[in-house]
C-alpha positions in Angstrom: -3.5 5.8 17.1 -4.4 2.6 15.2 -4.3 1.9 11.5 -4.8 -1.4 9.7 -4.5 -1.8 6.0 -4.7 -4.7 3.5 -2.5 -4.4 0.4 -3.5 -6.6 -2.5 -2.6 -7.1 -6.2 -1.0 -9.7 -8.3 2.5 -11.1 -7.9 5.2 -8.9 -9.3 3.4 -5.6 -8.3 5.5 -5.3 -5.1 2.5 -5.8 -2.8 4.5 -7.6 -0.1 7.3 -5.0 -0.3 4.8 -2.1 0.3 3.6 -3.9 3.4 7.0 -4.6 4.7 8.1 -1.0 4.1 5.1 0.3 5.9 5.7 -1.9 8.9 9.4 -1.1 9.0 8.7 2.6 8.8 6.3 2.2 11.7 9.0 0.5 13.7 11.5 3.3 12.9 9.0 5.7 14.4 8.7 3.7 17.6 5.2 2.3 16.9 3.9 -1.2 17.4 3.5 -3.0 14.1 2.5 -6.3 12.5 3.1 -7.4 8.9 1.1 -10.5 7.9 2.0 -11.6 4.3 0.0 -14.1 2.3 2.3 -16.8 1.1 0.3 -18.6 -1.5 0.5 -18.3 -5.3 2.1 -14.8 -5.2 4.5 -15.7 -8.0 4.3 -13.3 -10.9 0.7 -13.2 -12.1 -0.8 -14.9 -9.0 -2.5 -13.0 -6.3 -0.6 -11.5 -3.4 -1.8 -9.7 -0.3 -0.7 -8.7 3.1 -2.1 -6.8 6.1 -0.2 -4.3 8.2 -1.2 -2.8 11.6 0.5 0.2 13.0 -0.5 1.3 16.5 0.7 3.4 19.4 -0.4 0.6 21.7 0.4 -3.1 21.7 -1.3 -5.2 19.1 -3.2 -8.3 20.2 -3.4 -10.1 16.9 -1.9 -9.6 13.5 -5.1 -11.0 11.9 -7.3 -8.3 10.2 -10.6 -9.8 9.1 -12.2 -6.5 8.1 -9.7 -3.9 7.3 -10.5 -0.2 7.7 -8.2 0.6 4.7 -7.2 -1.2 1.6 -4.7 -0.4 -1.2 -5.8 -2.4 -4.2 -3.6 -2.6 -7.2 -5.6 -4.8 -9.6 -9.2 -5.6 -10.5 -9.2 -9.2 -9.4 -8.1 -8.2 -5.9 -10.8 -5.5 -5.8 -13.5 -8.0 -6.6 -12.2 -10.5 -4.1 -11.4 -8.2 -1.1 -13.7 -5.1 -1.3 -16.6 -7.0 0.3 -14.4 -7.5 3.5 -13.9 -3.8 4.1 -15.1 -2.4 7.3 -18.0 0.0 6.8 -16.9 3.6 6.3 -13.4 2.4 5.3 -10.9 4.0 2.9 -10.4 2.2 -0.4 -7.2 3.2 -2.4 -7.7 2.0 -5.9 -5.2 1.8 -8.8 -7.6 3.0 -11.4 -5.1 2.4 -14.2 -6.2 -1.3 -13.8 -9.5 -1.1 -11.9 -12.5 0.0 -13.9 -15.3 -1.5 -11.9 -17.9 0.9 -10.6 -18.2 1.3 -6.8 -20.0 -1.7 -5.3 -20.6 0.1 -2.0 -21.5 3.6 -1.2 -20.2 3.6 2.4 -16.5 3.6 1.5 -14.2 6.6 0.8 -12.8 5.8 -2.6 -9.4 7.3 -3.3 -8.6 6.8 -7.0 -5.0 6.9 -8.1 -3.8 6.1 -11.7 -0.7 4.4 -10.2 0.4 2.6 -13.4 0.0 5.7 -15.5 2.1 7.8 -13.1 4.7 5.1 -12.8 4.9 4.9 -16.6 5.4 8.7 -16.8 8.3 8.2 -14.3 9.8 5.7 -16.7 9.3 2.4 -14.8 5.9 0.6 -14.3 7.5 -1.3 -11.3 7.1 1.8 -9.1 3.2 1.8 -9.3 3.2 0.3 -5.8 5.2 3.2 -4.4 2.8 5.7 -6.1 -0.1 3.9 -4.2 1.9 4.0 -1.0 2.6 7.7 -1.4 -1.2 8.4 -1.8 -2.0 6.2 1.3 0.6 8.1 3.4 -0.7 11.5 2.3 -4.3 10.6 3.3 -3.6 8.7 6.5 -0.3 10.2 7.8 0.2 6.9 9.6 4.0 7.2 9.1 6.1 9.8 7.2 7.4 9.5 3.7 10.9 10.1 5.2 10.5 7.0 7.5 9.5 5.0 4.4 12.6 6.2 2.6 14.8 5.2 5.6 13.0 1.8 5.6 13.8 1.5 1.8 17.5 1.8 2.5 17.3 -0.9 5.2 14.9 -3.3 3.5 16.2 -3.2 -0.1 19.3 -5.2 -0.7 22.4 -3.0 -1.6 22.2 -4.1 -5.2 18.8 -2.4 -5.5 19.8 0.9 -3.8 20.2 2.6 -7.2 16.4 2.4 -7.4 15.8 4.4 -4.2 15.7 7.9 -6.0 13.1 6.6 -8.4 11.0 5.1 -5.5 11.2 8.4 -3.7 9.9 10.2 -6.9 7.1 7.7 -7.1 6.1 8.2 -3.4 6.0 11.9 -3.8 4.0 11.8 -7.1 1.5 9.5 -5.3 1.2 11.9 -2.4 0.8 14.9 -4.8 -1.9 13.0 -6.7 -3.9 12.7 -3.5 -3.8 16.4 -2.6 -4.6 17.5 1.0 -5.1 14.9 3.7 
């Protein structure tokens, strides 16, 4: 088993947190993982991205030039990173913010209105968890339960009150995606 993914959006969308949770959940399941965050201008409003690899075998390099999957949370990141996708890859798009028509016909396009769903749950900040739930449903790379365990370990104690809302968002994202 080998799954790589790039997660991209603007600062403040929780892009790096999603990557960290995914990698941590993989570790909890005994898999080999890498998490490679981009530390540039990922302050609120700037771009942010990271790559994660989860594998049953050792990983030679954390660098992913052409990811086989992407979770894209905003239009600027879509325009910037979509050309780098591996042919036949899976593109998870936050269509609350991305309105561009498909640029490539070889990609599986999974559309999730993550911001709309997050707003319906009462907090736009969980749009990242909605996207992660959709990704987990389609790829089954780690379980939602492992991500919930990772949340408890990764989030500082002062943020633990947000875990039930994050769980709701993960499940809504998975439900939005339907069958794997």
